[in-house]
DRENKOLLO-310037 format. One record per residue (C-alpha): x, y, z; residue in three letters. Coordinates in steps of 0.2 Angstrom, whole numbers, padded with zeros to 4 digits, always signed. Each point is the difference from the previous one (the first is absolute). Layout:
! residues N
XYZALA/...
END
This chain:
! residues 947
-0062+0177+0241MET/+0002-0018-0008ARG/-0018-0001-0003SER/-0001+0016-0009GLN/+0016-0004-0011LEU/-0007-0017-0005TYR/-0018+0005-0004THR/-0006-0011-0014GLY/+0013-0014+0004LEU/+0000-0016-0009VAL/-0004-0012+0014LEU/-0003-0018+0000ALA/-0002-0013+0014SER/+0003-0018+0002ALA/-0015-0011+0003LEU/+0011-0011+0012VAL/+0013+0010+0009VAL/+0017-0009+0001ALA/+0013+0003+0013SER/+0014+0012-0006PRO/+0013-0014-0001ALA/-0013-0011-0010ALA/-0003+0014-0012ALA/+0018+0003-0003PHE/+0005-0018-0003GLY/-0016-0007-0007GLN/+0000-0004-0019THR/-0017+0004-0008ARG/-0007-0004-0017SER/-0003+0017-0010PHE/-0009+0003-0016ASP/+0000+0019-0002VAL/-0001+0007-0018ALA/+0010+0015-0006ALA/-0012+0014+0003GLN/-0001+0018+0007PRO/+0008+0001+0018ALA/-0016+0006+0008SER/-0008-0016-0003THR/+0015-0012-0001GLY/+0006+0005+0017ILE/-0017-0004+0007VAL/-0001-0017-0009ALA/+0018-0004+0006PHE/-0004+0004+0018ALA/-0015-0011+0001ARG/+0009-0015-0007GLN/+0015+0003+0012ALA/-0012+0001+0015GLY/+0008+0017+0005ILE/-0004+0019+0001GLN/+0008+0012-0012ILE/+0000+0019+0002ILE/+0004+0012-0014ALA/-0005+0018-0004PRO/-0012+0001-0014GLU/+0010+0013-0009ASP/+0015-0012+0001ALA/-0009-0014-0009THR/-0008+0012-0014ARG/+0006-0004-0017GLY/+0011-0014+0005ARG/-0001-0018-0004ARG/+0006-0017+0007ILE/+0007-0015-0009VAL/-0009-0017+0001ALA/+0004-0009+0016ILE/-0004-0019-0002ARG/+0006-0016+0007GLY/+0006-0005+0017ASN/+0012+0012+0009LEU/+0003+0008+0017ALA/-0011+0015+0005VAL/+0015+0011+0003THR/+0006-0005-0018ASP/-0017+0005-0007GLY/+0001+0017+0009LEU/+0016+0004-0007ARG/-0005-0004-0017ARG/-0016+0011+0002ILE/+0010+0014+0007ALA/+0014+0000-0013THR/-0011-0003-0015ALA/-0011+0015+0004SER/+0014+0012+0004GLY/-0005+0001+0018LEU/+0010-0004+0016ARG/-0004-0012+0014LEU/+0001+0010+0015VAL/-0003-0013+0013SER/-0008-0018+0002PHE/-0003-0007+0017ASP/-0008-0017-0006GLY/-0017+0007+0001ARG/+0000+0017-0008THR/+0011+0007-0014ALA/+0002+0019-0004VAL/+0004+0006-0018LEU/+0005+0017-0004ALA/+0007+0010-0015THR/+0019+0005-0001GLY/+0016-0008-0002ALA/+0001-0018+0003ILE/+0008-0004+0016ALA/+0002-0016+0012ALA/-0017-0001+0009PRO/-0001-0002+0019GLN/-0003-0018+0002VAL/-0004-0008+0017SER/+0014-0010+0006GLN/-0012-0014+0003THR/+0001-0003-0019ASP/+0008-0018+0000PRO/+0004+0002-0018THR/+0011+0014+0002THR/+0018-0005+0007PRO/+0007+0011+0013VAL/+0011+0014-0007GLY/-0006-0002-0018VAL/-0011+0014-0007GLN/-0015-0006-0010PRO/+0003+0001-0019GLU/-0010+0015-0006THR/+0012+0009-0011GLN/-0004-0009-0016GLN/-0010+0011-0012ALA/-0017-0005-0008SER/+0004-0008-0016ASN/+0000-0016-0010GLU/+0014-0009+0010LEU/-0011+0001+0016ASP/-0014-0009-0007GLU/-0004-0016+0009ILE/+0000-0015-0012VAL/-0009-0017+0002VAL/+0006-0008-0016THR/+0015-0011+0001GLY/+0001+0001+0019THR/-0009-0006+0015ARG/+0009+0012+0012ALA/-0012+0012+0007ARG/+0003+0019-0003GLY/+0013-0004-0013GLN/+0004+0015-0010THR/+0009+0003-0017VAL/+0015+0008+0009LEU/+0003-0015+0011THR/-0004-0014-0012SER/+0014-0011-0007SER/-0009-0002-0017SER/-0002+0011-0015ALA/-0017+0007+0005VAL/-0012+0012-0009THR/-0016+0008+0007VAL/-0012+0010-0012ALA/-0014+0009+0009THR/-0017+0004-0007ARG/+0007+0017-0005GLU/+0015-0008-0009ASP/-0013-0011-0010LEU/-0011+0015-0004ASP/+0016+0009-0006ARG/+0005-0014-0011LYS/-0018-0002-0006ALA/+0004-0018-0007PRO/-0010-0005-0015ARG/+0002-0018+0006SER/+0006-0010+0015THR/+0016-0003-0009ALA/+0004+0018-0002GLN/-0002+0002+0019ALA/+0015-0011+0001LEU/+0011+0014-0008GLU/+0000+0008+0017LEU/+0012-0015+0006ILE/+0019+0002-0005PRO/+0007-0015-0009GLY/-0017-0005-0007VAL/-0002+0003-0019PHE/-0018+0000-0006VAL/-0005-0003-0018GLU/-0016+0011+0002GLY/-0005+0000-0018SER/-0013-0014+0000GLY/-0014+0010+0007GLY/-0008-0004+0017GLU/+0004-0018+0001VAL/+0013-0014-0004SER/+0014+0013+0001ASN/+0018-0007+0003ASN/+0012+0005+0013PHE/+0017-0006+0006SER/+0012+0003+0014VAL/+0018+0003+0002ARG/+0006-0004-0017GLY/-0010-0015-0003LEU/-0006-0003-0018ALA/-0016+0009-0003GLY/-0016-0006-0009GLY/-0008-0009+0015GLY/-0005+0002+0018GLN/+0011-0012+0008GLN/+0009+0003+0016PHE/-0011+0014+0006VAL/-0015-0005+0011GLN/-0015+0012-0001LEU/-0009+0000+0017GLN/-0016+0007+0007GLU/+0000+0002+0018ASP/+0014-0011+0003GLY/-0005-0015-0010LEU/+0004-0004-0018PRO/-0013+0004-0013VAL/+0005-0017-0008PHE/+0014-0012+0003TYR/+0005+0001-0018ILE/+0000+0019-0004ASN/-0007+0000-0018ALA/-0016+0010-0001LEU/+0001+0006+0018SER/-0003+0018-0007ASP/-0017-0005-0007THR/-0007+0000+0017ILE/+0012+0011+0009LEU/-0005+0017-0005LYS/+0004+0018+0004GLN/-0014+0008+0010GLU/-0004+0011+0014VAL/-0001-0015+0012SER/+0019-0002-0002ILE/+0008+0009+0015ASP/+0018-0003-0005ARG/+0014-0010-0008LEU/+0014-0009+0009GLU/+0014-0009-0009ALA/+0015-0010+0005VAL/+0013-0006-0012ARG/+0010-0016+0002SER/+0005-0004+0018GLY/-0015-0004+0011SER/-0012+0001-0015SER/+0003-0019-0003GLY/-0002-0005+0018ILE/-0018+0007+0004LEU/-0008-0004-0016THR/+0001-0013-0014VAL/+0006+0004-0018ASN/+0006+0017+0004GLY/+0019-0002+0002ALA/+0004+0015-0010GLY/-0013+0012+0008ALA/-0016+0000+0010THR/-0012+0015-0005VAL/-0015+0001+0013ASN/-0015+0011-0004PHE/-0008+0004+0017ILE/-0018+0005+0000THR/-0010+0011+0011ARG/-0008-0009+0014LYS/-0017+0003+0010PRO/+0002+0014+0012ASP/-0007-0003+0018PHE/+0001+0018+0005ASP/-0010+0010-0013LYS/-0009-0001-0016SER/+0008+0007-0015GLY/+0005-0004-0018GLY/+0005+0006-0017THR/-0009+0003-0016PHE/+0009+0004-0016GLN/-0004+0004-0018LEU/+0013-0002-0014THR/+0000+0005-0018THR/+0014-0001-0013SER/+0005+0005-0017SER/-0004-0017-0006PHE/-0019+0000+0005GLY/+0001-0007+0018THR/-0016+0001+0010ALA/+0004-0007+0017ARG/-0006+0000+0018VAL/+0009-0006+0015ASP/-0006-0001+0018ALA/+0005-0006+0017PHE/-0011+0001+0016MET/+0003-0006+0017THR/-0012+0001+0016LYS/+0001-0007+0017PRO/-0016-0010+0003ILE/+0003-0004+0018ALA/+0013+0005+0013GLU/+0012-0013-0006ASN/-0007-0004-0017THR/+0003+0009-0016ALA/-0003-0002-0019ILE/+0006+0006-0016SER/-0004-0001-0018ILE/+0008+0007-0016GLY/+0004-0003-0018GLY/-0002+0009-0017PHE/-0009-0001-0017TYR/+0007+0007-0015ARG/+0001+0000-0019LYS/+0012+0008-0012ASP/+0005+0000-0019ASP/+0019-0004+0004GLY/+0015+0010-0003ILE/+0001-0009-0016ARG/-0018+0000-0006ASP/-0006-0016-0009PRO/-0017+0008-0004GLY/-0010-0009+0014TYR/+0001+0001+0019ASP/+0018-0006+0004ALA/-0003-0001+0019ASN/-0016-0003+0009HIS/-0006-0008+0016GLY/+0000+0001+0019PHE/+0009-0005+0016LEU/-0010-0001+0017PHE/+0007-0004+0017ARG/-0006-0001+0018GLY/+0006-0004+0017ALA/-0006-0002+0018ILE/+0011+0001+0015ALA/-0002-0005+0018GLN/+0012+0005+0014ARG/+0002-0005+0017TRP/+0014+0002+0013THR/+0016-0004-0008GLY/-0007-0007-0016GLY/-0010+0003-0016LYS/-0008-0010-0014LEU/-0004+0007-0017THR/-0010-0009-0013LEU/+0001+0006-0018SER/-0007-0003-0018ALA/+0005+0007-0016LYS/-0010-0002-0017VAL/+0008+0004-0017VAL/-0009+0000-0017ASP/+0011+0010-0011ASP/+0005+0000-0019SER/+0016+0008-0006ASN/+0008+0002-0017ILE/+0017-0007-0002PHE/+0013+0010-0010TYR/+0012-0010-0010VAL/+0015+0004-0011GLY/-0003+0010-0016ILE/+0009+0003-0016PRO/+0013+0013+0001LEU/+0014+0006-0012THR/+0018+0005+0004GLY/+0010-0012+0009VAL/+0010+0009+0014GLY/-0011+0016-0003ASP/-0018-0005+0001PRO/-0013+0010-0010LYS/-0018-0002-0005SER/-0005-0009-0015ILE/-0011+0011-0012PRO/-0018-0003+0005GLY/+0005-0008+0017LEU/+0005+0012+0015SER/+0013-0008+0011ALA/-0006+0010+0015THR/-0019-0002-0002HIS/-0003-0013-0014GLY/-0005-0018+0001LEU/-0004-0015-0011LEU/-0016-0005+0009GLN/-0016+0006-0008SER/-0019-0005-0002ARG/+0005-0009-0016ASP/+0005-0015+0009PHE/-0006+0004+0018SER/-0014-0014-0001LEU/+0006-0015-0010VAL/-0001-0019+0001ARG/+0015-0011-0003THR/+0001-0018-0004ARG/+0004-0014+0013THR/+0001-0019+0000SER/-0015-0010+0006PRO/+0010-0008+0013THR/+0000+0017+0009THR/-0019-0002+0002GLY/-0005+0013-0014ARG/+0004+0004-0018SER/+0001+0019+0002PHE/+0007+0012+0013GLN/-0008+0017+0002PRO/+0012+0014+0004ILE/-0006+0016+0006ASP/+0013+0014+0001LEU/-0012+0012+0006GLU/-0002-0011+0015ASP/+0019+0001+0002GLY/+0009-0008+0014VAL/-0016-0004+0010HIS/+0003-0004+0018THR/-0013-0006+0012LYS/+0006-0004+0018SER/-0006-0002+0017GLN/+0012+0001+0016SER/-0004-0003+0018TYR/+0013+0003+0014GLY/+0002+0000+0018TYR/+0014+0009+0011ASP/+0001-0004+0018LEU/+0012+0007+0013THR/+0000-0004+0019GLN/+0012+0006+0013ASP/+0005-0013+0013ILE/+0006+0009+0015GLY/+0011+0014-0003THR/+0013-0009-0010ASP/-0008-0011-0012PHE/-0011+0003-0015ASN/-0009-0014-0010PHE/-0005+0004-0018PHE/-0010-0010-0014ALA/-0005+0007-0016ARG/-0006-0009-0016GLY/-0009+0002-0016ARG/-0010-0010-0013TYR/-0001+0006-0017THR/-0011-0007-0014ASN/+0006+0008-0016PHE/-0004-0001-0019GLY/+0006+0009-0015THR/-0003+0000-0019ASP/+0015+0008-0007PHE/-0007+0006-0017ASN/+0015+0009-0009SER/+0011+0001-0014ILE/+0019-0004+0000PHE/+0014+0005-0012SER/+0007-0014-0009TYR/+0017-0003-0008ASP/+0009+0015-0007ASN/+0001-0009-0016SER/-0018+0001-0002GLY/+0001+0019-0001LEU/+0005+0007-0017GLY/-0006+0008-0017LEU/-0015-0008-0008ALA/+0008-0001-0016SER/+0015-0009+0007ASP/-0012-0012+0009ARG/-0009-0005-0016LEU/+0016-0002-0010ALA/+0011-0009+0012ASN/-0009-0008+0015ASN/+0000-0019-0001PRO/-0018-0001+0002THR/-0002+0011-0017SER/+0007-0014-0011ALA/-0011-0012+0009GLN/-0015+0010-0003THR/+0003+0002-0018LEU/+0004-0018-0003ALA/-0016-0005+0010ARG/-0011+0010-0011PHE/+0009-0001-0017ALA/-0013-0012-0006PRO/-0013+0013+0003GLN/+0010+0012-0011GLY/+0009+0010+0014ALA/+0015+0010-0007ASN/+0003+0013+0013LYS/-0004+0005+0018LEU/-0008+0015+0008GLY/-0007+0005+0017ILE/-0019+0002+0004ARG/-0007+0010+0014TYR/-0011-0011+0010VAL/-0013+0013+0005ASP/-0002+0008-0017THR/+0006-0013-0012GLY/+0011+0012-0009GLN/+0014-0008-0010VAL/+0017+0008-0001ILE/+0014-0007-0012THR/+0015+0006-0009GLY/+0016+0007+0008THR/-0004+0018+0000ALA/-0017-0002+0007ALA/+0006-0012+0014LEU/+0014+0012+0005ASN/-0012+0015+0001ALA/-0012-0009+0013ILE/-0002+0012+0015ASN/+0016+0010-0006GLY/+0011-0014+0006ASN/-0004-0016-0010GLY/+0002-0012+0015LEU/-0009-0015+0006LEU/+0002-0008+0017ALA/-0003-0017+0007GLU/-0008+0000+0018SER/-0008-0013+0011VAL/-0017+0001+0007ILE/-0006-0010+0015GLY/-0011-0003+0015ARG/+0012-0008+0013ASN/-0010-0006+0014ARG/+0006-0002+0018ALA/-0008-0004+0017SER/+0007-0001+0017VAL/-0007-0006+0016LYS/+0013+0004+0014GLU/+0001+0001+0019PHE/+0015+0007+0008THR/+0004+0004+0018SER/+0013+0006+0012ASP/-0001-0005+0019THR/+0013+0003+0014GLY/+0004+0007+0016ILE/+0012+0014+0005THR/+0010+0002+0016TRP/+0004+0018+0003GLN/+0011+0007+0014THR/+0009+0017+0001PRO/+0015-0007-0009THR/-0005-0015-0010ASN/-0014-0006-0012SER/-0002-0018-0004LEU/-0014-0006-0012THR/-0004-0018-0005LEU/-0013-0003-0013GLY/-0006-0010-0015GLY/-0006+0004-0017LEU/-0012-0011-0010PHE/-0007+0000-0018THR/-0011-0012-0009ARG/-0004+0004-0018SER/-0010-0007-0014SER/+0002+0007-0017ARG/-0006-0002-0018TYR/+0007+0008-0016ASN/-0003-0002-0019ASP/+0004+0010-0015ALA/-0013-0008-0011ILE/-0005+0010-0015GLY/+0016+0010-0003THR/+0003+0004-0018ALA/+0012+0009-0011THR/-0008+0014-0011PHE/+0006+0013-0012LEU/-0004+0019+0000THR/+0005+0015-0008ASP/+0010+0012+0011VAL/-0009+0016+0006GLN/-0008+0006+0016ASP/-0015-0012+0002ARG/+0006-0012-0013ALA/-0011-0010-0012ARG/+0001-0019-0005ARG/+0006-0004-0017VAL/-0001-0017-0010ASP/+0014-0006-0011VAL/-0009-0005-0016VAL/+0004-0009-0016ALA/-0006+0009-0016LEU/-0003-0005-0018ASN/+0004+0011-0015ALA/-0017+0009+0002ALA/+0005+0004+0018ASN/-0014-0011+0007ASN/+0004-0009+0016VAL/+0002-0019-0003VAL/+0007-0005+0017GLY/+0006+0007+0017SER/+0015-0004+0011LEU/-0010+0008+0015THR/-0017-0002+0007GLU/-0007+0017+0006ASN/+0018+0006+0002GLY/+0005-0016+0010PHE/+0016-0008-0005LEU/+0001-0015+0012THR/-0010-0007+0014TYR/+0007-0007+0017GLY/+0015+0012+0000THR/+0004-0002+0019PHE/-0006-0018+0001GLY/-0017-0006+0006GLU/+0005-0011+0014GLY/-0009+0005+0016PRO/+0010-0001+0017SER/-0006-0005+0017ARG/+0011+0002+0015ALA/-0001-0002+0019LYS/+0014+0005+0012PHE/+0003+0003+0018SER/+0013+0009+0010SER/+0004-0001+0018ILE/+0013+0011+0008SER/+0007+0001+0018ALA/+0009+0016+0004TYR/+0009+0008+0015ALA/+0007+0018+0001THR/+0009+0009+0014ASP/+0006+0017+0003GLN/+0011+0004+0015LEU/+0003+0018+0005THR/+0017+0004+0009LEU/+0004+0016+0009TRP/-0015+0008-0008ASP/+0010+0003-0016LYS/+0005-0017-0008LEU/-0014-0011-0007ARG/+0005-0018-0006ILE/-0013-0010-0008ASP/-0002-0016-0009GLY/-0013-0012-0007GLY/-0003-0016-0009ALA/-0014-0008-0010ARG/-0002-0019-0004PHE/-0012-0003-0014GLU/-0008-0017-0006HIS/-0007+0002-0017PHE/-0010-0012-0011VAL/-0006+0004-0017PHE/-0010-0012-0011ASN/-0006+0005-0018ARG/-0009-0009-0013LEU/+0006+0008-0017ALA/-0011-0003-0015GLY/+0009-0009-0014ASP/-0001+0007-0018THR/+0002-0006-0017LEU/+0010+0008-0014ASN/-0016+0003-0009ARG/-0018-0006-0002ALA/-0011+0001-0015PRO/-0016+0011+0001ILE/-0015-0010-0003ALA/-0011+0007-0014GLY/+0014+0011-0008SER/+0006-0014-0012GLY/+0002-0018-0003THR/+0015-0009+0008TYR/+0009-0017-0002ASP/+0003-0012+0015ALA/+0016+0010+0004ASN/-0009+0017+0001GLY/+0007+0006-0017ASN/-0012+0012-0009LEU/-0007-0008-0016LEU/-0014+0013-0004VAL/-0001+0018+0006ASP/-0019+0003+0002ASN/+0001+0019+0000ASP/+0016+0004-0007ASN/+0007+0008+0016ILE/+0017-0007+0006ILE/-0001+0007+0018ALA/-0015-0011+0005ASN/+0007-0016-0005ASN/+0009-0004+0016TYR/+0002+0005+0018ILE/+0018+0001+0006ASN/+0005-0006+0018ASN/-0017-0008+0002SER/-0006-0007+0016PHE/+0003-0019+0000ALA/-0013-0004+0014GLY/+0013-0007+0011THR/+0011+0007+0014TYR/+0018-0002+0007THR/+0003+0000+0018ALA/+0014+0012+0007GLN/+0005+0001+0018ARG/+0013+0010+0010ARG/+0003-0002+0018GLU/+0014+0009+0010PHE/+0005+0004+0018ASN/+0011+0016+0000LYS/+0006+0012+0013VAL/+0002+0019-0001ALA/+0010+0010+0013TRP/+0006+0017+0004THR/+0011+0009+0012LEU/+0001+0020+0002GLY/+0005+0013+0012ALA/-0004+0019+0002ASN/+0011+0012+0010TYR/-0008+0016+0006LEU/+0016+0012+0000ILE/-0010+0015+0006THR/-0019+0002+0001PRO/+0000+0006-0018ARG/+0014-0011-0008LEU/-0001-0019-0002ALA/+0011-0013-0010VAL/-0007-0018-0004TYR/+0005-0015-0009GLY/-0008-0017-0005ARG/+0004-0017-0009TYR/-0014-0011-0005ALA/-0004-0016-0011THR/-0017-0002-0008GLY/-0009-0011-0013PHE/-0014+0002-0012GLN/-0012-0015-0005ALA/-0002-0002-0018GLN/-0016-0011+0000GLU/+0006-0017-0008GLN/+0017+0006-0004ASN/+0016+0001+0011THR/-0001+0014+0013PRO/+0011+0015-0003THR/+0013+0003+0014ASN/+0006+0018+0005LEU/+0014+0008+0011ARG/-0001+0018+0006PHE/+0012+0011+0009ALA/-0003+0019+0004GLU/+0006+0014+0011GLY/-0005+0018+0002GLY/-0001+0016+0010VAL/-0015+0010+0005ARG/-0001+0018+0006TYR/-0016+0008+0007SER/-0002+0019+0004SER/-0012+0014-0004GLY/+0012+0005-0014PHE/+0005-0016-0008LEU/-0007-0018+0000GLN/+0011-0012-0010ALA/+0002-0019-0002SER/+0014-0006-0010VAL/+0003-0019-0003THR/+0013-0010-0010GLY/-0005-0018-0005PHE/+0005-0016-0008TYR/-0013-0012-0006THR/+0003-0017-0008LYS/-0014-0009-0009PHE/+0004-0019-0003LEU/-0009-0011-0012ASP/-0011+0014-0007TYR/-0010-0006-0015PRO/+0001+0010-0016GLN/-0013-0007-0012SER/-0007+0004-0017ARG/-0013-0008-0011ASP/+0008-0006-0016ILE/-0006-0009-0016THR/+0007-0017-0004SER/-0004-0012-0014THR/-0003-0017+0006VAL/-0006-0013-0012GLY/-0002+0013-0013GLY/-0012+0010+0010VAL/+0004+0017+0008ALA/-0004-0001+0019ILE/+0003+0012+0015THR/+0012-0005+0013GLN/+0009+0009+0014GLN/+0019+0001+0002LEU/+0006+0004+0018THR/+0017+0005+0004ALA/+0003-0001+0019ASN/+0011+0015+0003SER/+0009+0008+0015GLY/-0002+0019+0002ILE/+0013+0010+0011LYS/-0004+0018+0005VAL/+0010+0014+0008TYR/-0009+0016+0004GLY/-0005+0014+0011GLY/-0016+0007+0005GLU/-0004+0017+0007PHE/-0016+0009+0007ASP/+0003+0018+0005ILE/-0012+0014+0006THR/+0007+0017+0002LEU/-0010+0014+0009ARG/+0011+0016-0001PRO/-0015+0011+0003ALA/-0017-0002+0007THR/-0007+0004-0018TRP/+0011-0012-0010PHE/+0003-0019+0000ARG/+0011-0010-0012LEU/-0001-0019+0000GLN/+0011-0011-0010ALA/+0000-0019-0001SER/+0008-0013-0012GLY/+0012-0014-0004VAL/+0016-0001-0009ILE/+0005-0018-0004GLN/+0011-0011-0010ASP/-0007-0018-0004SER/+0006-0014-0011SER/-0006-0018-0004ILE/+0008-0017-0002SER/-0008-0014-0010ILE/-0002-0017+0006GLY/-0010-0015-0005GLU/-0013+0001-0014LEU/-0016-0009+0001ILE/-0014-0002-0013ALA/-0018-0001+0004ARG/-0017-0001-0008ARG/-0015+0006+0010ASN/+0011-0001+0016GLY/+0005-0018-0004VAL/+0019-0004-0002VAL/+0004-0006-0018VAL/+0015-0006-0009ASP/+0012+0015-0002LEU/+0006-0006-0016ASN/-0017+0006-0008THR/+0007+0017+0002ILE/+0011+0007-0014ASP/+0018-0003+0005PRO/+0005+0017-0007ALA/-0012+0008+0012LEU/+0006-0010+0014ARG/+0018+0006-0003ALA/-0006+0018-0002THR/-0008+0000+0017VAL/+0015-0008+0008GLN/+0009+0015-0006GLY/-0010+0013+0010PHE/+0011-0002+0016GLY/+0006+0018+0006GLY/-0015+0009-0008ASN/-0011+0011+0010ARG/-0016-0007+0006PRO/-0015+0005-0011GLU/-0012+0014+0004ARG/+0010+0007+0015THR/+0008+0017+0000PRO/+0017+0004+0008ALA/-0007+0017+0005LEU/-0017+0004+0008ASN/-0002+0017+0008ILE/-0015+0010+0006ASN/+0002+0018+0005VAL/-0016+0010+0007THR/+0002+0018+0005PRO/-0015+0008+0009ALA/-0005+0017+0006ILE/-0009-0002+0016VAL/-0014+0013+0002LEU/-0002+0009+0017PRO/-0013-0004+0013ASN/-0001-0018-0005ASN/-0009+0005-0017LEU/+0009-0014-0010GLY/+0014+0000-0013GLU/+0005+0002-0018ILE/+0012-0013-0006TYR/+0010-0006-0015GLY/+0008-0016-0003SER/+0014-0006-0012TRP/+0003-0019-0003LYS/+0015-0006-0009ARG/+0001-0018-0006ILE/+0017-0006-0007GLY/+0001-0010-0016LYS/-0008-0018+0000ILE/+0003-0015-0011TYR/-0016-0007-0006ALA/+0008-0018-0001ASP/+0013-0011+0009VAL/+0010+0000-0016SER/+0002+0019+0002ASN/-0004+0002-0018SER/-0014+0013+0001LEU/+0005+0016+0011GLU/-0015+0010+0007LEU/+0008+0017+0002PRO/+0000+0010+0017ALA/-0014+0013+0002TYR/-0006+0013+0013SER/-0018+0004+0005VAL/-0006+0016+0007PHE/-0016+0001+0010SER/-0008+0013+0012ALA/-0015+0002+0011GLY/-0008+0009+0014VAL/-0008-0004+0017LEU/-0011+0014+0007PHE/-0010-0001+0016ARG/-0014+0012+0000LEU/-0003-0004+0019ASP/+0003-0016+0011GLU/-0015-0008-0009ALA/+0002+0004-0019VAL/+0015-0002-0011SER/+0004+0000-0018LEU/+0014-0009-0009SER/+0005+0000-0018ALA/+0015-0008-0010SER/+0007+0000-0017VAL/+0010-0015-0005GLU/+0013+0000-0014ASN/-0002+0019-0004ILE/+0013-0001-0014GLY/-0009-0015-0009ASN/+0016-0010+0001VAL/+0002-0016-0009ILE/+0008-0012+0013GLY/+0000-0018-0003LEU/-0002-0013+0014THR/+0001-0016-0010GLU/+0002-0006-0017GLY/-0009-0015-0006ASN/+0001-0014+0013PRO/-0008-0012-0013ARG/+0014+0005-0013GLY/+0012-0014+0006GLY/+0017+0001+0008PHE/+0006+0012-0014VAL/-0012+0014-0003GLU/+0010+0011-0012ASN/-0004-0007-0017THR/+0010+0014-0009GLY/-0016+0009-0005GLN/-0003+0018+0005ASN/-0018-0004+0005THR/-0003-0011+0016TYR/-0012-0003+0014PHE/+0003+0008+0016ALA/-0012+0007+0015ARG/+0002+0019+0003PRO/-0005+0009+0016ILE/-0016+0009-0001ASN/+0000+0017-0007GLY/-0006+0016+0008ARG/-0015-0002+0011ASN/-0008+0009+0014ALA/-0010-0006+0016VAL/-0010+0012+0012ALA/-0009-0004+0016SER/-0010+0009+0013VAL/+0000-0008+0017ARG/-0012+0002+0015PHE/+0006-0006+0017ASP/-0013-0001+0013PHE/
END
């Protein structure tokens, strides 16, 4: 009768049969991807070394969640059962029986040493996000979100598909408490956590497979891409985040990739298009090549026009990765490699009108427009001979061009039944040319007529060329030579009459970095202790050689203009600018070479008492040494051939009647200043989680942390948080209250100072404190099988206090008295303000209609961002905004699925930042200003084939 009932059973046997007691208690290493239950149960059984019996009709149309990491076989079985909606009928240590029906406590042999007498195995938890096993921010095996004492978020592959992030930074919007400025395009977006000032990527460590992409997080998203090889995202905020990684005291975000499969061949092939001309192919394939050896390869190639189209390919390039894995009894070694050759456009702030109520300027769309264009996509700027060249080519069509190769290893080995040794490491050889423009000071944006009449350079230009008969000024288009003069004609340019100063540059960076994490975990039924070490060694080079300020009109795909001196016959007799360029050496020419090392020792322990209370703590000691050679700069250097100069560099004769090419500002002196920072610091944390019922838990945590700031003093942090989690088939909820204190946080701005009669660029830094009180929530409601509502977000109140002021030039401390005393006094008065570029409210709500028979879902999303202050002075308020998006996921069958999403359906103008190069006070009193809006309405669609 049983054989007839279970015709077509899913059946898998172990290669080595363990005794029942050993199968119950033994911890195994699992690597089972989320997949249909019919294949996933087989894969799990093989890796567990057991037999699983289930009716074929019971598994049809069901899926299992990913099972990865080291955990007990019984724990894995329970996850398989609850996630697929099956029930575990029995398990005797060799054979497990699954069936449909209400979940009930299985008949588990009393020989199971992991089940205390009188305690029923925990099988009442519903399959949901809180039951996901996490590996980020913990070393305890089988740790779930529900039983964690940290603020944890897990985003599955389906969550990522639903989000359809246009960049890696946008994927972070799935994490409560993280604010993302996703308006910069695919790369170099900013994000902040729990009330920290925005505008950077500090205190959040991006990881790939448990290792930092870079110790210093800048530009990590140039090689950490969204692709089908990504299996899931795990994030831990504060708490243990600063213990098990470096420079991630605020949050650790770990993107976990798909691994080689020992049990079957398979993969994914995906084609993507979009409303902005995307042609993209993604692929991932895995295959066992021997009984205990498997390989995988994956990657993508794509090109597109960009949501804001510059008139050339905005994004183009590829990523390729491969891995080979070997397993043996109790252990596994994976070797991996990744190659990136990718070019991306970087979107910067654009001119807008309407302070407090942003609107498009005539001729320039706030939602889809940009200044970049072919007019200045391929240019040469002047440099000092001390840099090794006289001209620097800049290729905006090449964009942020990254070339990188990474090679990694990941070794795990069980030692007996209680110990596990792990060692993982990665070497990265990275280089990028950051070809882009940047918005400049807000005072550089205004009417052309006002500029020619009132700008200080206007009087200088007329005086210089008066001997040649100059009596008025005009503008001349670089591409056509058209000259425009007269107030009425100037005010009519593009229907707005505006001119804008921007900076163009090719900032170069290279990194050679090795990082590793090695340790051993001792796991018993009630305790998990890990001792480990982190090591990083890095060599870096940076320069901004060739940056220059230039002048354009204001329109979509702007054009360069020259300011020219005219005589009575309207003939050009001289020029302030050279091919639109106002000044050279804007950001300083001094290159920088740095080497640093970081050695950390850490310990974490989690103790389980009465099967309900988990107490955990950890500490990390770091020894950090940073050495940097910073290129020195001169106030200005004459440009040979442009004129005749006296012994002091003063211009005697201008050879070509062009003012801009007489000097290079902030020119490289050919010498270096040594800088060094060395510290020994300790981060520690203590937390607890109490499981009130199998569905309800409370937790709390206190932690200290720190952030290395290269050659500057590290920033210290303090965290406290407490929360409650609930898990059922109807409701999954996590609510957290937190307090965060950032000490010695540097608030910096580039400013222009006059030293020795020459305008130079310096940096003024205010070491500030930031206090944040807030609450986070992450809730999923399933009132019916066909409907799901997800909501997550943060509500917070933060304020700053101003401490010591420091003046620097090219990173070198200089006399504070070179800074205008009035400006210093103004900055000192910013205490009590809200940190710049961080909202008090950040909420995401996603309702979904779930289609029957696992066909997919139709979903919408609403995002609400509260008002933001663009600057630390709180002078420029960027108003709150809401964004509506929608999409569909549709499975034609188990192998073919379609997805489509539309972002910003209402074409809302939402601003994520003002003008970070606009000084401490960005509001100039004008109604036009630089700011960076979110991208306008756009759509992406994909077809995916799983095999």
